[in-house]
N, C-alpha and C positions, 0 to 999 in steps of 0.2 A: 766235264764239270761245268764248263760255260753253258752247255746246252741245258743242263739242269737249272741253272740260274735263269736262263731265258724262259724256260717252261714255268718256273715258279712266278716270275714277274708277269708273264702273260696271264696266268690264272688269277693272280692277285688283282691285276688291272681290270680283268673282266668282272670280278666280284666287287671291285671298288673303283668305279670310273673316275679317272683323273685326266687332266690335259696331258699331252705328250711329255715324256720325261726321258732323262738320261741317267745312267748309273755306271759307276766304275769302282774297281777294287785294285789296290796295290798290295803286294806281298813280297817280302824279302827283296825289295829293290826293283821289282818288275810290275808292270801293269798286267794283271792276270785276267781282268774282265773289263770290257767296255761294251755298253749296250745302249740302245735307244728304242723306245716303243711308243707308238701312238702318232697322231698327226701333229704337224707343226701348227695347224689351226684347228679349232674345234670342229669345223665343218669342211676343212680342206683336205684334198686327197694326198698332198705331199707329206711323206713321213718326216718326223723330226729327225735331225741329224745329230751325231755325237759331237760335232763341232758347233752346235747351236750356242748362242751367247745368252747368258742368264743374268738377271738382276740378283746378285747374291746377298744384298742387304746386309744383315748382321754377321754373315760369314766374313765380311770386311774386318770385323773387330780383331780377329786373330792376326791379320796382316798388320794392322796398325800397332798392335801390341808388340809384334816382332820389331817394327821400326823403332818404337820407343825403347825396347830392350837393347837394341844395338847401341843407342846413345847411352844407356846405363852402363853397358860394357866399356864404353870409351871414357867413362867418368864425367860425361857431360850432363847426365841426369842422375838423380838419386831417387830411389823408390819412396823414401820416407821424408823427404824434405818438403816443406810448404811450397806450393807452386805459385803463390802470390808474387814471389820474387821474379818469376819468369813471365807470368801473365797476371798483371794486377787485378783484373776482373775476378780471377779465381780466389784472390785474397779478400774480396769484398762480398762474397756470397752470404746471404742471410737465410735463415730457416723459416719456412712458412709454417705457422702454427695453426692456421685456420682462418676463419673470417668472422668479423664482429657482427653484432646485430644490425649494423648499418651497411653490411655487405662489403666493408673494406677489409683487405687482407691484413692479417696480423703477422708481422715479421720481427725476428729478433736476431742478434748476432750469433753466428755459429760458435760452438764451444771448442772446436778443434779446427785446424787448417786442413784444406784439401791437399792430398798427396797423390803422386802417381799410382801408388799401390791402391789407394781408394778408387781412383778412376778405373783401373784395369780390373778390379774385383767387384765393381758395382756397390761399393760401400761408401761412396762419396756423399750421398744425399741427393744426387741428381736422379731424376726419374724420367719416364716416358709418359706423355699425356694419354696415350692410348690405353694405359693400364692404371691411370691415376686420375680419378675424377676431380680431386682437389686441385691438381696441377692444371687440368683442363679448364677449370673455373678461373684460376688465376690468369691463364693466358687470355681468356676472354675479357677479364677485367682490365688487364694491362695492355691489351692490344698487341700481344706477342704472337707472331706467326708460328705455325707448326714447323717441325723439323723438316718436313718434306718440301718446304718452300725454298730451301737452299740459301736462306738469308742468314747473315750473322746474327741478326736480332733474335732468331729462333733459339739461340743458345743462352740468351740472357735471362735465365730462369733461376728462381730461388732453389735452395736445398729443401728437401722434404723431411730431413732428419739430420742430426749431427754426424759429421764424417766419422766412420768407423763403428757406428752404433747399430747399423742394420744393413741388410742386403735388399736392394731393389734395382731391378733392371732399368737402365736409363741411358742418358746421353753422355755419360762420363767418358766414353772412348772417343766421342767426337771432340771433347775437350783435350783428350790425350793426343789426338791428331794435331790440334792447334799447338800443343806443347812441342811436338816434334818439329813443326814448322818454325816456331820461335827459336828453338835451340840450334837447329840445323841451318837455318837461313834459306831453306828451300821450301817451295810449295809441297804439300803432301804427295801430289801426283808425281812431281819430279823426283822427290826423295825415294818414293817406293820404286819408281821406274829404274833408278840408278842402283839402288842398294838391295832390292828384292826381286823385281820382275826380270830384269836383264840377267842377273846371275843365275836365276832358276829357269830361264828359258820360257817365262810366262808371257807369250807374245800377244795373247788375246785378253789381257786383263787391264782395265783402265777405268777412270771415273767418268769419262765421256767416250762413246764408241767411235772408233775410226770408221771410215767408209766401209772397209771390209767387214768389220764387226757388225755394223748396222744392218747389213744385208742378211745376217744370221741371227738377229735378235728374236728370241722366243716371245710370242705374244702373251698377253695376260688374259686370265679368265677370273670369273668370280663364281663362288658356289651359291646357288639360289636356295631359298628356304625349302623348296621341294626336293632338294638334293641334286638337282640338275646343275648344269654349268652354262654360263653365257660369256661371250667376249667382254673384255673390260678395257677401257681407255684410261690410263693413269699417266699422263704426260709428265716428263721430267721438267724441272725448271729450265727455261731456255738459257739462262746465264747465272748459274749458282754462284754465290759469293764465296763459298768455301767448299773444299773437298771433304765430304762426310766420312771421317775415319770410323764412324760407327755403323755406316750402312750404305756407302755410295758406290761401291765397285760393281762393275760388270765383269763376268769371267766365263770360262768354259770348263767343261769336265776335265780335260787334259791339264789345263793350267792349274786348277785347284788341286788336282791329284799331285802335280809337281810340288806345290806348296806343302801338302801333307807328307810327301816323301821326305822333304827337308825336316819336318817335325819328327818323323819316324827315325831318321838317320842322324839324330843328335845335332841338327843345325847345318848339315852338309848335304848338298844335292847338286847334280849337274856339274860336278867338279868345282863347285864354289862353296865356301863356308859363309853362311849367312849369320849364324849365331854360334857361340861356344857351347859345347855339350853341357857345361854346368849352368849356363843361362837357360837352355831348354829345360833342364831338370828343374830349375827354380820356377819357371813358368808353369810346369806340369804338376806342381804340388798344390795342395789345398791351402789357401791363404786366409780363409775366414773362420776356421776353427769352430767354435760353438755357435756362431751366428747362423741361424737357419735360413735355408732358401724357402721362400714363401710363395704360395699361389697368389697370382695377381689377377684381379677381376677386370675384365675389359670395360673400358669407357668409350671405345670406338668400335662397335661390333663389326662394321664392314671391313675393318683392317685386321682384327684379331679376335679370336675367342679368348676365354680366360687362359692365362699363361700358366700351364701346368706341366710343361715338358720337363722342367728341372725337378719336378716332384715325383717322377715315376719310380725312382729308386733312391736310396740314400746317396747323397752327393755333396761335394763341397765345390769351391770355386777357385780356379787357378788364375793366372794372369791373362784373362780374356775368355776362358772357356770353362765349361762344367767339368768336374773331375769325379768320376764314379768311385764311390767308396766300396761297393760290392760288385760282384759279377752282375751283368745286365741280363734281362730276360731273353734277349735275342742272340747272346753268345759273347758279348764283350767281357773281358776280364776286369777285375778291380783295377782302378788306376787309369782306365781308358778316358780319353778326352773327347769332348763332343760339343757341338752347338749347331745353329741353324740360321736361316734367314727368313724374313717376313713373308716372302712369296712361296714358302714351303720348299726351301732348299735345306738339305741336311748333310752333316758329315760326322764321322767319328775317326779317332786314331787310337789304336790298341797296341801300345808298345810291347806288351807281354806276348801277343800273338804275331807281332811284326806285320800287322794288318791295318789297313785304313780304307774307308769307303766314302763315296759321295753319291747322293741321289738328289736330282734337281728337277722340279717342275715350276710352273708359274701360275699360281692361283691364290686368291684371297678369299676369306680371311686366313690368317696364320693359324697353325694347329688344325688344319683341315683334317677331319677324321679319316676321310677316304685316302688322302695322301699319306697320312701317318700309317695306315694299314698297309699300303703298298711298300712304303719305306721299310716297315718292320719285316715284311716278307722278303725284301731284298737283303736286309741284314742277316736274317736267319739263313737264307740261301748261301750268302757269302761265307758264313762260318761253317756251314755244312760242307762246302766245297774246299775252303782254304784255311779253316781255323786251326788245323793241326800241323 
């Protein structure tokens, strides 16, 4: 069966050229497939390794949500309490209504407080500038650096709508990471290390690479207008002021599969309980109801295409991830969880099939069609081999 997946991935990669990638599947508590295909560098002879380190970007969000929900379990956080009492800046957010004829932003008080549930479901009003041209304009007007700067000032943004009224993908889970720090008294890196990474045996996951991880860091590429690829240099901030709970982690195939094993096994893996079963069940439910997931048009094309991943099939949003309402086109059952990272890393968790998968490459912009085609082929092959 693994040979069939290898063959399908090889054929897909030949038809849809991508940088080197890794892929893995877990089923019934075992890793049933691990593979790597392609070169570690676009023009280099060395093959990419299954222990390569990837910038997992927004795949960080699920980890931060788990950290926050541990504190909810302990009664130290409440999903629906106003967060201004914990972080005063969250109680001071105003809503950007647009710009006047003089070019000045028009701001008004929010009609509801920001809550942890809002942050984890992207209904807080916070957005990302790469998919919101009005927010990008505001940043330019106010001199606010982008989220990639690693500066605390990058989080000092207005809301784009009143909390609870809309869904828009954004920096909310970066703020959730700040909440975890405020309540726990630990930096997010230290908190995750103690309460998530060490218990799950995730030895190659961190906000800053160790020397051993740096030697295995997968290089970045960019997709050219002619469909080709070129190496890309996108250096990280030398001394970020905060750990980005929304997108700052580096990780490996095996480490992220261990995290997904915990999700599949109701909060327990590697002999450790990270969350209670009822907490994982709560995280895996749709929390936005009738609020629709919307297509978001890109405002920064070199980083992302239009954000349409969440619109491929009817879906809701849980506490950090998309929740499929129907069976997916590649084999997922209704109720499966999934999301992705900016550099074209993808995962899914299918509790009904007791199956989860990870596929990771490193290329911009996000939603690269060639990468999505190979990921889709991988998912179909995984269900063909292990879906029953």
